[in-house]
C-alpha positions as CSV (number, residue, x, y, z in Angstrom):
1,X,74.9,52.2,-63.6
2,X,73.8,55.3,-65.5
3,X,70.2,55.1,-64.3
4,X,71.4,54.7,-60.7
5,X,73.7,57.7,-61.0
6,X,70.9,59.9,-62.4
7,X,68.4,58.8,-59.8
8,X,70.9,59.5,-57.0
9,X,71.4,63.0,-58.4
10,X,67.7,63.8,-58.8
11,X,66.9,62.4,-55.3
12,X,69.6,64.3,-53.6
13,X,68.0,67.8,-53.4
14,X,64.9,69.7,-54.5
15,X,67.3,72.2,-56.2
16,X,68.1,69.5,-58.8
17,X,65.4,70.1,-61.3
18,X,66.4,68.1,-64.3
19,X,69.0,65.7,-65.8
20,X,71.0,66.3,-68.9
21,X,71.8,62.6,-69.1
22,X,74.0,59.9,-67.6
23,X,76.1,57.4,-69.5
24,X,78.1,54.2,-68.9
25,X,80.7,53.2,-71.5
26,X,82.7,50.0,-71.7
27,X,85.5,49.7,-74.3
28,X,87.6,46.6,-74.8
29,X,90.1,46.5,-77.6
30,X,93.5,45.5,-79.0
31,X,96.0,47.8,-80.6
32,X,98.4,46.3,-83.2
33,X,101.1,48.3,-84.9
34,X,103.5,47.3,-87.7
35,X,106.1,49.3,-89.7
36,X,108.6,48.8,-92.5
37,X,111.4,48.5,-89.9
38,X,110.3,45.0,-89.1
39,X,108.2,45.8,-86.0
40,X,104.9,44.2,-85.4
41,X,103.5,44.4,-81.9
42,X,100.3,44.8,-80.1
43,X,98.6,44.9,-76.7
44,X,95.0,44.7,-75.3
45,X,93.4,47.5,-73.4
46,X,90.1,48.3,-71.6
47,X,88.5,51.5,-70.5
48,X,85.3,52.0,-68.5
49,X,83.5,55.3,-67.7
50,X,80.4,56.6,-65.9
51,X,79.2,60.2,-66.0
52,X,76.2,62.2,-65.0
53,X,75.1,65.8,-65.9
54,X,72.3,67.6,-64.0
55,X,70.7,71.0,-63.8
56,X,70.2,72.9,-60.6
57,X,67.8,75.8,-60.0
58,X,67.3,78.6,-57.4
59,X,64.9,81.5,-57.4
60,X,67.2,83.6,-59.6
61,X,69.6,81.2,-61.3
62,X,70.0,77.9,-63.1
63,X,73.3,76.0,-63.5
64,X,74.6,72.8,-65.0
65,X,77.4,70.6,-63.8
66,X,78.6,67.0,-63.9
67,X,80.7,64.3,-62.3
68,X,82.4,61.3,-63.8
69,X,84.6,58.3,-63.2
70,X,86.9,56.5,-65.5
71,X,89.1,53.4,-65.0
72,X,90.8,50.5,-66.8
73,X,88.8,48.1,-64.5
74,X,85.0,48.3,-64.2
75,X,85.1,47.4,-60.5
76,X,87.3,50.4,-59.7
77,X,84.8,53.0,-61.0
78,X,83.2,55.2,-58.4
79,X,79.8,54.0,-57.2
80,X,76.9,55.3,-59.3
81,X,75.3,56.9,-56.2
82,X,78.5,58.8,-55.4
83,X,78.7,60.1,-59.0
84,X,75.1,61.3,-58.9
85,X,75.5,63.0,-55.6
86,X,78.8,64.6,-56.7
87,X,77.1,66.0,-59.9
88,X,74.2,67.4,-57.8
89,X,76.6,69.0,-55.3
90,X,78.7,70.6,-58.0
91,X,75.6,72.0,-59.8
92,X,74.1,73.4,-56.5
93,X,77.4,74.9,-55.4
94,X,77.4,77.0,-58.6
95,X,74.0,78.7,-58.0
96,X,73.8,82.4,-57.5
97,X,77.3,83.2,-58.6
98,X,78.6,86.7,-58.5
99,X,81.2,88.8,-60.3
100,X,84.3,90.0,-58.4
101,X,86.3,93.2,-58.7
102,X,89.1,93.4,-61.3
103,X,92.6,93.1,-59.7
104,X,95.6,90.9,-59.2
105,X,95.1,87.9,-57.0
106,X,96.6,84.5,-56.2
107,X,94.7,81.7,-58.0
108,X,94.2,78.0,-57.2
109,X,93.4,75.8,-60.2
110,X,91.2,72.9,-59.1
111,X,92.7,69.5,-59.7
112,X,90.3,68.8,-62.5
113,X,91.6,71.7,-64.6
114,X,95.2,72.0,-63.3
115,X,96.3,69.4,-65.8
116,X,95.5,72.0,-68.6
117,X,98.4,74.2,-67.3
118,X,100.8,71.3,-67.8
119,X,99.1,70.5,-71.1
120,X,100.2,73.9,-72.4
121,X,103.7,73.0,-71.1
122,X,103.5,69.7,-73.1
123,X,102.8,71.7,-76.2
124,X,105.6,74.1,-75.6
125,X,108.3,71.4,-75.3
126,X,107.0,69.2,-78.1
127,X,109.2,68.9,-81.2
128,X,106.5,70.1,-83.6
129,X,106.4,73.5,-81.8
130,X,110.1,73.7,-81.3
131,X,111.4,73.1,-84.9
132,X,108.8,75.5,-86.2
133,X,110.0,78.1,-83.7
134,X,106.5,78.5,-82.4
135,X,107.0,77.8,-78.7
136,X,107.4,80.1,-75.7
137,X,110.0,77.7,-74.4
138,X,112.5,77.7,-77.3
139,X,116.1,76.7,-76.2
140,X,114.9,75.8,-72.7
141,X,116.6,72.4,-72.3
142,X,118.6,72.3,-69.1
143,X,117.1,75.6,-68.0
144,X,114.8,76.5,-65.1
145,X,111.2,76.3,-66.3
146,X,109.4,75.4,-63.1
147,X,110.1,76.1,-59.4
148,X,113.1,74.3,-57.9
149,X,110.9,72.1,-55.7
150,X,108.8,70.8,-58.6
151,X,109.6,67.7,-60.7
152,X,107.7,65.8,-63.4
153,X,108.3,62.1,-64.1
154,X,106.9,60.1,-67.0
155,X,106.1,56.5,-66.4
156,X,104.6,54.7,-69.4
157,X,104.4,51.2,-68.0
158,X,102.2,51.7,-64.9
159,X,99.6,49.0,-64.8
160,X,96.0,50.2,-65.2
161,X,97.1,53.8,-65.7
162,X,95.1,55.5,-68.4
163,X,98.0,56.6,-70.6
164,X,100.2,53.6,-70.3
165,X,101.7,52.2,-73.5
166,X,104.7,49.9,-74.4
167,X,105.4,51.9,-77.6
168,X,104.4,55.2,-79.2
169,X,102.5,55.7,-82.4
170,X,105.6,55.1,-84.5
171,X,106.5,51.8,-82.7
172,X,109.3,53.4,-80.6
173,X,109.6,51.8,-77.2
174,X,108.5,54.0,-74.4
175,X,110.5,54.3,-71.2
176,X,110.5,56.0,-67.8
177,X,111.9,59.6,-68.1
178,X,112.4,62.5,-65.7
179,X,111.0,65.3,-67.8
180,X,111.7,68.0,-65.2
181,X,114.1,67.6,-62.3
182,X,114.1,70.3,-59.6
183,X,112.5,72.7,-62.0
184,X,115.0,72.1,-64.8
185,X,113.8,70.8,-68.1
186,X,115.6,67.5,-68.9
187,X,113.9,66.4,-72.2
188,X,112.0,67.7,-75.1
189,X,109.2,65.5,-76.4
190,X,110.2,64.3,-79.9
191,X,108.8,62.1,-82.6
192,X,111.2,60.6,-85.2
193,X,110.3,63.4,-87.7
194,X,110.7,66.3,-85.2
195,X,113.9,64.7,-83.9
196,X,115.4,64.6,-87.4
197,X,114.4,68.2,-88.0
198,X,116.3,69.2,-84.8
199,X,119.3,66.9,-85.2
200,X,118.2,64.9,-82.2
201,X,116.9,61.4,-81.3
202,X,113.2,60.5,-80.9
203,X,112.0,60.3,-77.3
204,X,109.0,58.0,-78.1
205,X,106.4,60.7,-78.0
206,X,104.6,60.2,-81.3
207,X,100.9,60.4,-80.2
208,X,101.6,62.3,-77.0
209,X,102.8,61.7,-73.4
210,X,102.5,58.6,-71.2
211,X,101.5,59.1,-67.6
212,X,103.0,62.3,-66.2
213,X,103.4,62.5,-62.4
214,X,103.7,66.0,-61.0
215,X,105.4,66.3,-57.6
216,X,103.4,67.7,-54.7
217,X,104.3,69.8,-51.6
218,X,100.9,70.3,-49.9
219,X,98.5,67.7,-48.4
220,X,95.2,68.8,-50.0
221,X,93.3,71.6,-51.6
222,X,92.2,73.0,-48.2
223,X,95.9,73.5,-47.4
224,X,96.3,75.4,-50.6
225,X,93.3,77.7,-49.8
226,X,94.8,78.4,-46.4
227,X,98.1,79.2,-47.9
228,X,96.4,81.5,-50.5
229,X,94.4,83.3,-47.9
230,X,92.3,85.5,-50.1
231,X,92.0,84.8,-53.8
232,X,90.3,82.8,-56.5
233,X,89.6,79.0,-56.7
234,X,89.0,78.3,-60.4
235,X,86.9,75.2,-61.2
236,X,86.0,75.9,-64.9
237,X,87.9,77.4,-67.8
238,X,86.3,78.6,-71.1
239,X,87.6,79.7,-74.4
240,X,90.9,79.1,-76.2
241,X,92.8,82.3,-75.4
242,X,96.3,80.8,-75.2
243,X,99.1,81.8,-77.5
244,X,101.6,79.0,-77.7
245,X,104.3,81.2,-79.3
246,X,104.3,84.0,-76.8
247,X,102.8,82.2,-73.8
248,X,100.1,84.8,-73.4
249,X,97.2,83.3,-71.5
250,X,93.7,84.7,-71.2
251,X,90.7,82.5,-70.5
252,X,87.1,82.9,-69.2
253,X,86.7,81.3,-65.8
254,X,84.3,80.4,-63.1
255,X,84.9,79.1,-59.6
256,X,84.7,80.4,-56.0
257,X,86.0,83.5,-54.1
258,X,88.1,82.6,-51.1
259,X,88.8,84.7,-48.0
260,X,91.0,83.7,-45.0
261,X,91.3,80.3,-46.7
262,X,87.6,79.6,-46.7
263,X,85.3,79.5,-49.7
264,X,82.8,82.4,-49.6
265,X,80.6,82.2,-52.7
266,X,80.6,81.1,-56.4
267,X,81.9,83.5,-59.0
268,X,81.4,83.7,-62.8
269,X,81.8,85.9,-65.9
270,X,85.5,86.6,-65.1
271,X,88.7,86.4,-67.2
272,X,92.0,85.3,-65.8
273,X,95.2,86.4,-67.6
274,X,99.0,86.0,-67.4
275,X,101.9,84.6,-69.3
276,X,102.5,80.9,-69.1
277,X,106.3,81.2,-68.8
278,X,105.7,83.3,-65.6
279,X,102.7,81.3,-64.4
280,X,104.7,78.1,-64.5
281,X,107.6,79.6,-62.5
282,X,105.1,81.2,-60.1
283,X,103.6,77.9,-59.0
284,X,103.8,78.1,-55.2
285,X,102.3,74.7,-54.3
286,X,100.7,71.6,-55.7
287,X,98.3,69.6,-53.5
288,X,98.2,65.9,-53.1
289,X,94.6,65.6,-54.2
290,X,95.8,63.9,-57.4
291,X,93.6,63.9,-60.4
292,X,94.3,60.4,-61.9
293,X,91.7,60.4,-64.8
294,X,94.0,61.5,-67.5
295,X,97.6,61.4,-68.9
296,X,98.8,64.2,-66.5
297,X,98.4,63.3,-62.8
298,X,98.5,66.4,-60.7
299,X,96.7,67.9,-57.8
300,X,95.3,71.4,-57.4
301,X,97.8,74.1,-58.2
302,X,98.4,77.5,-56.5
303,X,99.8,80.3,-58.6
304,X,101.1,83.3,-56.6
305,X,99.4,86.0,-58.8
306,X,97.3,86.5,-61.9
307,X,95.4,89.3,-63.4
308,X,91.6,88.9,-63.0
309,X,89.1,90.9,-64.9
310,X,85.6,91.2,-63.4
311,X,83.6,94.2,-62.5
């Protein structure tokens, strides 16, 4: 598998000059948990992945990019040839990137990184942040935290989903939950310890979340770009410039400049900034190009305006 993916990438274009490696992983295991409350339970799980990283080169530039596939079932992985060709295309598309002028623009987060936005949201509504008073969403239960059209459901028992689990890391049974309904926060994410600290009941989130499904209102990323018109498509984020207490957000980014809904050229060496509380409420659209390779299943996300620092 790995060799086939690498060969497909190297054969796809003269601009692919080298490989940084390809890998195939197969994991088969069984998790068993017991505690002093009389619980002992377990379940088997599998996980397969295939990835490829390649280098591209033009007269004035060299870039690296990758592609990968992950699944509970080996036969549902993307074909090695498709992985190799996708890695090659991604690396070539990044060549000869430019800077853009500083300003305020709408931003589309590509589906592969859009989950990071909701990852910050997860941290902000988790009990550990809340009882320490270190969240930008303190006292936000039953308040509007996302646009009215946007909902988030958690479904821990979906077969073959990557974050499914019958119980959390404390043995608490997981269950379907509507985390956000019509933009209004319905539940915090609590362990037994954080729940006790807050005078509440555990929600079964020791160890994290279980298969979040973010609602969509656009058919695909192309529709988001058309809706955006002129702005930035972000495909890579760098750095850790996120303050979970204030919600201040500032990260290095790379991606593509878009005009009239059409990608014009790659961009790099820019910083995008805003405040997460505002950014989350300013989500204009979520596309149906769902990224299913993680615990947060979301498509590309359009935010109406962010500050971009470039030239």
